[in-house]
MARSE-670055 format. One line per field, with one value per residue (C-alpha): residue in three letters; x, y, z. Coordinates in Angstrom, 3 decimals, decimal comma. Example, Ala and Ser with C-alpha at 12.3 -4.5 7.8 and 13.67 -1.06 7.14 Angstrom:
<nodes>
type c(ala_ser)
px c(12,300_13,670)
py c(-4,500_-1,060)
pz c(7,800_7,140)
</nodes>
This chain:
<nodes>
type c(met_lys_lys_phe_ile_lys_leu_val_leu_leu_leu_val_val_phe_lys_ala_his_pro_leu_ser_ile_asn_ala_asp_lys_thr_ala_ala_val_lys_ile_met_val_val_gly_val_gly_his_his_thr_his_ala_leu_lys_glu_leu_cys_gln_gly_ile_lys_asn_asn_leu_gln_phe_thr_gly_gln_phe_glu_val_ala_ile_asp_tyr_ile_asp_gln_leu_thr_glu_lys_lys_gln_val_leu_ser_tyr_gln_pro_lys_ala_ala_leu_leu_leu_thr_val_leu_tyr_asn_ala_his_asp_his_tyr_val_glu_trp_gly_ile_phe_asn_cys_lys_thr_gly_gly_arg_leu_glu_ser_lys_arg_val_met_gln_lys_asp_arg_ser_ile_his_gln_leu_gly_asn_phe_leu_ala_asp_ala_ala_leu_glu_val_leu_thr_gly_gln_lys_gly_pro_phe_cys_ala_lys_leu_val_tyr_cys_lys_glu_asp_val_gln_gln_lys_lys_ser_lys_thr_his_leu_cys_ile_ala_asp_phe_asn_gly_gln_his_glu_lys_val_val_gln_thr_ser_asn_ser_phe_leu_ile_ala_pro_arg_trp_asn_gly_asp_asp_val_ile_leu_tyr_ser_glu_tyr_thr_pro_val_asn_met_arg_leu_met_val_thr_asn_cys_lys_gly_glu_lys_glu_ile_ala_thr_asp_phe_asn_gly_leu_asn_met_leu_pro_ala_phe_ser_gln_glu_thr_asp_asp_val_val_val_cys_leu_ser_val_glu_gly_ser_ser_gln_ile_tyr_arg_tyr_arg_tyr_asn_ala_lys_arg_lys_arg_pro_glu_tyr_val_arg_leu_thr_phe_asn_glu_gly_asn_asn_leu_ser_pro_cys_ile_ile_lys_gly_gly_asp_ile_val_phe_cys_ser_asp_phe_glu_thr_asn_arg_pro_gln_ile_tyr_arg_met_asp_lys_gln_gly_lys_asn_ile_thr_cys_leu_ser_gln_gly_gly_ser_cys_thr_cys_pro_ala_tyr_ser_tyr_ala_gln_his_lys_ile_ala_tyr_ala_lys_leu_val_asn_gly_ile_ser_gln_ile_met_val_his_asp_leu_lys_ser_gly_ser_thr_lys_gln_ile_thr_his_asp_gln_ala_his_lys_glu_glu_ala_ser_trp_ser_pro_cys_gly_asn_tyr_leu_val_phe_ser_val_ser_asp_lys_lys_thr_lys_arg_leu_ala_ile_glu_ser_leu_leu_thr_asn_gln_arg_thr_phe_ile_thr_gly_ser_glu_tyr_arg_tyr_ser_tyr_pro_cys_trp_ser)
px c(-72,358_-68,867_-68,024_-70,645_-69,198_-65,787_-66,892_-68,809_-65,684_-63,609_-66,108_-66,227_-62,359_-61,139_-60,908_-62,524_-60,622_-62,559_-62,133_-63,049_-64,495_-64,130_-65,222_-66,047_-66,426_-62,800_-61,533_-63,627_-62,850_-61,997_-64,496_-63,905_-67,394_-66,590_-69,029_-68,399_-69,515_-71,142_-70,949_-74,798_-76,852_-78,553_-75,064_-73,951_-77,106_-76,648_-73,021_-73,673_-76,639_-74,686_-71,605_-74,050_-75,790_-72,711_-70,993_-74,193_-73,246_-70,149_-68,435_-66,911_-65,065_-66,316_-65,094_-66,291_-64,437_-65,608_-63,989_-65,140_-64,354_-62,850_-61,158_-57,907_-57,064_-54,092_-56,665_-58,354_-54,871_-54,192_-57,045_-55,357_-53,519_-56,887_-59,082_-59,168_-62,473_-63,629_-67,354_-68,182_-71,374_-72,620_-75,984_-77,879_-80,320_-81,839_-82,592_-83,101_-80,392_-77,303_-74,139_-72,322_-69,024_-67,029_-63,341_-60,388_-57,667_-55,072_-55,459_-57,533_-60,148_-63,892_-66,325_-69,128_-70,832_-74,477_-77,039_-80,179_-83,259_-84,356_-88,046_-90,288_-87,752_-86,491_-82,884_-82,282_-84,536_-82,288_-79,230_-80,612_-81,073_-77,550_-76,200_-78,137_-76,927_-73,258_-73,335_-74,721_-71,627_-69,282_-70,312_-72,828_-75,527_-78,604_-79,056_-81,511_-81,418_-84,666_-87,058_-89,335_-89,907_-93,377_-93,802_-95,775_-94,933_-96,750_-96,597_-95,146_-95,210_-98,814_-101,584_-103,705_-101,434_-101,675_-100,173_-98,674_-98,488_-95,104_-93,307_-89,442_-86,659_-85,003_-82,674_-85,976_-84,930_-87,295_-90,186_-93,585_-96,448_-99,615_-102,058_-102,954_-105,149_-106,409_-106,560_-103,564_-102,718_-100,587_-98,840_-98,872_-97,968_-96,825_-98,728_-96,445_-94,739_-97,530_-100,342_-100,335_-102,598_-102,672_-105,045_-107,008_-108,554_-111,968_-114,541_-115,916_-113,246_-109,738_-110,452_-108,354_-107,403_-105,722_-104,049_-101,848_-98,743_-100,921_-102,883_-105,965_-107,760_-110,386_-111,829_-110,458_-111,932_-114,385_-115,551_-115,876_-112,896_-109,634_-108,794_-104,984_-101,509_-102,417_-99,992_-99,149_-97,332_-94,646_-95,106_-99,092_-102,348_-102,455_-103,407_-103,970_-105,317_-105,802_-109,664_-111,446_-114,864_-115,367_-113,633_-109,870_-107,648_-107,597_-105,983_-107,946_-107,265_-108,751_-110,397_-112,365_-115,588_-115,859_-119,252_-120,724_-118,784_-117,645_-114,768_-114,821_-112,547_-111,674_-110,404_-107,099_-106,540_-108,726_-107,502_-108,414_-105,288_-104,457_-102,901_-101,521_-98,327_-98,531_-96,213_-96,452_-93,022_-91,833_-93,922_-97,268_-96,382_-97,478_-95,370_-97,019_-97,053_-99,332_-100,022_-102,280_-99,991_-98,391_-100,189_-96,842_-96,352_-94,222_-93,483_-95,006_-95,148_-98,227_-99,017_-101,085_-104,264_-103,557_-102,314_-99,036_-98,346_-94,822_-92,855_-89,969_-88,959_-87,944_-88,555_-89,124_-92,062_-91,417_-93,346_-93,555_-92,294_-91,024_-90,068_-87,022_-87,871_-84,014_-82,644_-85,422_-85,321_-87,603_-86,655_-88,644_-88,444_-87,577_-87,621_-84,147_-83,299_-86,250_-85,272_-86,659_-83,892_-83,823_-83,511_-83,154_-84,351_-83,124_-86,013_-83,431_-81,207_-83,383_-80,813_-81,276_-79,035_-79,709_-78,824_-78,691_-77,717_-77,887_-80,013_-82,694_-85,724_-86,068_-88,876_-90,935_-88,294_-88,667_-86,080_-84,719_-85,730_-81,987_-82,077_-78,754_-80,632_-83,119_-85,014_-86,530_-87,615_-85,563_-86,795_-85,884_-87,513_-87,344_-87,290_-88,532_-86,408_-86,125_-82,702_-81,231_-78,999_-76,790_-76,159_-72,971_-70,875_-73,160_-73,198_-76,224_-77,457_-80,185_-82,419_-84,734_-84,536_-86,332_-88,950_-91,587_-92,094_-91,578_-92,910_-93,895_-91,274_-91,683_-89,636_-91,377)
py c(144,590_143,885_147,508_147,773_144,573_146,125_149,122_147,396_145,355_148,708_150,014_146,710_146,364_149,802_150,638_153,380_156,466_159,020_162,763_165,801_168,339_171,936_174,132_177,674_180,494_181,051_177,600_175,489_171,691_170,484_167,819_165,819_164,303_161,343_159,588_156,047_153,801_154,885_158,880_158,866_162,281_160,987_160,231_163,901_165,575_163,621_164,670_168,281_168,712_167,180_169,690_172,567_171,832_171,337_174,489_176,293_175,776_177,687_174,987_173,083_173,698_171,219_169,495_166,567_163,854_160,841_157,468_153,738_151,968_152,163_149,125_150,176_152,223_154,201_155,524_157,340_158,498_159,699_162,809_164,108_166,667_168,036_166,982_166,011_164,064_161,897_161,311_158,479_158,008_155,027_155,310_151,742_153,180_149,724_148,806_152,472_152,915_154,550_153,289_156,224_156,692_158,824_158,502_160,305_160,929_161,164_157,796_156,188_155,384_155,002_157,315_156,195_153,808_153,204_152,336_154,283_153,267_156,234_155,119_157,968_160,668_162,339_162,305_166,342_165,221_162,253_164,523_166,680_163,332_162,453_165,993_165,829_162,553_163,584_166,739_164,993_162,651_165,195_167,870_166,157_168,627_167,836_169,796_171,663_170,320_167,981_170,678_172,453_176,104_177,742_181,430_184,060_186,038_188,810_190,200_193,701_194,341_193,664_195,986_193,776_192,168_188,360_186,429_183,053_180,504_178,474_175,676_174,823_172,923_174,488_177,035_178,313_175,908_173,763_176,306_174,908_177,166_175,683_178,540_181,485_184,394_187,811_188,478_188,555_185,165_185,342_183,858_180,104_177,514_174,098_170,904_167,952_167,868_168,205_170,369_173,884_176,522_179,920_183,170_184,726_188,175_188,145_190,906_190,186_188,831_187,179_183,345_180,362_178,037_174,724_173,117_170,091_170,172_168,908_172,199_170,588_173,367_173,743_176,424_175,688_178,451_181,388_183,446_187,173_189,203_187,318_183,850_183,207_182,273_178,875_177,107_173,319_171,520_169,149_167,101_166,572_167,543_171,008_173,816_177,390_180,147_183,572_184,646_187,963_186,936_189,124_192,163_192,309_189,387_186,958_183,714_180,543_176,695_174,352_170,964_168,697_167,534_163,795_163,276_166,428_165,996_169,188_171,696_173,766_176,855_177,902_181,553_182,112_185,748_188,489_191,616_194,856_194,341_192,395_189,099_187,524_184,689_182,015_179,235_176,433_175,662_172,370_171,783_173,594_177,392_179,522_182,625_185,547_188,917_191,516_194,905_194,945_196,421_199,358_199,866_198,791_195,056_192,959_189,201_187,595_183,976_182,337_178,921_176,523_177,721_181,429_182,529_183,548_186,133_187,426_189,749_188,566_191,237_195,222_198,220_198,909_197,239_193,607_191,302_187,685_185,488_181,934_178,881_176,659_173,415_172,204_175,416_176,408_179,761_182,462_184,748_187,776_191,333_194,619_198,134_199,230_203,051_202,744_199,383_196,163_193,659_189,996_189,228_185,893_185,332_182,226_180,549_178,769_181,671_184,628_186,490_188,006_188,667_191,023_188,852_191,202_194,823_196,249_198,902_196,687_195,824_192,067_190,381_187,188_184,882_181,096_178,348_175,499_172,262_171,968_175,067_176,570_178,826_181,579_182,459_185,955_188,756_191,290_194,666_197,965_200,849_198,553_195,138_192,325_189,219_186,022_185,199_182,586_183,429_180,876_181,089_179,333_181,415_184,522_184,227_185,323_184,099_185,561_182,940_184,854_187,500_190,846_190,357_189,330_190,537_187,768_187,159_185,196_182,137_179,272_175,988_172,559)
pz c(72,023_72,571_72,991_75,852_77,445_77,270_78,883_81,868_82,439_82,811_85,259_87,344_87,538_87,934_91,849_93,296_94,555_96,401_95,063_96,936_94,704_95,986_92,942_93,311_91,502_91,012_90,483_87,859_87,817_84,397_83,154_79,809_78,526_76,528_74,441_74,016_70,742_67,461_67,074_66,790_66,799_70,082_71,724_70,609_72,189_75,254_75,682_74,722_76,859_80,085_78,999_79,047_82,313_84,148_82,899_83,725_87,421_86,962_88,755_85,838_82,628_80,317_76,772_74,962_73,126_71,436_71,451_69,856_72,856_76,490_77,859_79,520_82,310_80,531_78,419_81,264_82,502_78,946_79,533_82,740_81,214_79,750_82,533_85,964_85,662_83,037_82,428_80,180_78,450_76,235_74,863_73,785_71,248_70,950_74,642_75,571_78,273_79,170_80,720_82,554_84,810_86,356_86,835_88,233_85,639_87,660_89,516_87,181_89,771_89,493_91,540_90,085_87,407_86,745_84,217_83,448_81,425_79,382_79,799_78,631_78,704_75,599_74,887_76,181_79,256_79,481_79,533_82,083_84,176_83,901_84,680_87,623_88,752_87,805_89,909_92,819_92,827_92,208_94,713_96,927_96,028_94,042_90,910_89,307_85,815_85,932_87,182_84,962_84,465_83,896_83,193_81,805_78,832_77,192_73,540_73,186_69,713_68,924_68,916_71,092_73,606_74,129_77,444_76,960_79,623_78,663_80,214_79,556_80,808_84,066_81,833_79,497_76,957_75,098_75,475_75,003_74,840_77,155_77,140_75,102_75,905_75,147_79,000_81,452_82,640_86,003_88,747_87,600_90,613_90,139_91,869_90,984_87,692_85,325_86,857_86,916_88,600_87,389_87,503_84,421_84,549_83,610_83,166_86,656_88,826_88,681_88,622_89,410_86,275_86,365_83,265_82,673_80,288_77,284_77,546_78,892_81,285_83,492_86,194_89,680_91,588_90,130_93,157_93,170_93,528_93,513_93,137_92,879_94,374_95,675_97,908_98,634_101,224_100,470_103,825_103,830_101,472_102,966_100,434_100,822_98,441_98,459_97,875_98,186_98,381_101,659_101,131_100,924_100,097_102,720_103,014_103,400_103,977_100,857_102,057_100,327_102,256_100,800_102,684_100,973_97,710_97,615_98,390_101,578_102,731_105,962_106,407_108,468_108,202_109,676_109,140_107,064_104,576_101,493_102,370_99,561_98,233_100,810_101,150_103,425_105,034_107,017_110,021_108,374_109,048_106,567_105,204_103,561_102,462_104,046_104,246_107,511_110,006_108,155_104,648_103,262_102,561_104,654_104,948_107,899_109,536_110,921_112,401_110,418_112,134_111,476_114,830_116,465_113,493_113,523_110,810_109,252_107,338_108,404_106,435_102,667_100,741_100,863_98,347_96,681_99,398_98,108_100,319_99,765_101,247_100,927_102,546_105,057_103,653_102,389_99,177_98,662_96,833_98,638_97,495_98,627_97,712_95,044_93,594_94,028_95,115_96,073_99,664_101,582_105,109_106,951_109,043_111,247_112,127_111,685_109,391_106,319_103,527_100,277_96,999_94,569_94,419_90,893_89,646_87,667_89,683_90,454_91,882_91,689_92,761_92,750_94,150_92,382_94,241_95,132_96,912_95,171_92,375_92,168_89,075_88,887_86,680_85,986_84,370_83,146_81,235_78,018_78,773_81,416_81,315_83,375_84,929_87,215_89,875_91,486_95,063_95,025_92,549_92,489_88,737_86,989_83,700_81,589_79,973_78,035_75,117_75,051_72,408_75,029_78,589_80,617_84,398_87,188_86,819_89,083_89,260_89,731)
</nodes>
């Protein structure tokens, strides 16, 4: 307790001095993460998690140190040769909270100090939360570390393959298998932080299933044909879904009729093509993929009533649009010289940029909540893995191995 009081006094007494962080892919800022107090396993796990997350961004070079107490400004200044910033972490296991602070090693000034209650977070989840908070203080950008990742993985070495629906931390760590099937499970989508909708092949159709993170599941829709790819608005209760009950795949708006106590589906697209992968963007417009004009899939935008359809892509086969609410941009896969590449279309300016250029196929992109990262599948003749690409540093990190075939990643 005395050590904690001394740290609090240090946080209060030190005068705050703002520091401008302009980290990029050529100049990583050096940070020292300092665990204060008893060197417990929990404290070490916290510090290591923060280090791993901050280094993952490519913007920081992070080291770890442990000290019994931090009471004097000169202790902060003593780290100057090793680091530009000091991130202190004190974990109170008895009362389940963390006291953390960020200091400028050059001036000794405090940039931030807060107490965070652990609540129902595990230690590694708490570390993710602290890394997110620290990144926002240091860069003004929200981080991806608290996001959950859902994806599918298929056994490739078994005679009879099985598909697993998995959830994990944002970077694929701490994986948990939620569902396993002898059939194919595809295209999971989050609805909040605990509910996942995905499609499952059956002998008669592709039905839409719903599960929570505990693995409790039930059928969402079970019409003839396709039932897949639901999309949810972040502003309203609007939900759209792809159904093929009347022939080709069309986009429908889902509504629950409280008076009749049953769901209703209002058809939005009326063409002879296949309409897939809808996204509800700011204002309620819908971006989707369709081949109704040229028999080759392109990316389109329509209003919430299904009117005023305009094409956003040009040339090639363009599929799997994904929307970033933070950036108001669409990522999608486009066939370029026979290779599927990731493109990003800015809905504000109308400009499109090719993000990837290598010879492996990339598809099924999903945005991090902060809009600074994309996760997608990368496949060649032998493997299909998941990778995260930073749009800040252009750095790509593979987050899965090659023992399974991984597909359909989606961040919460």
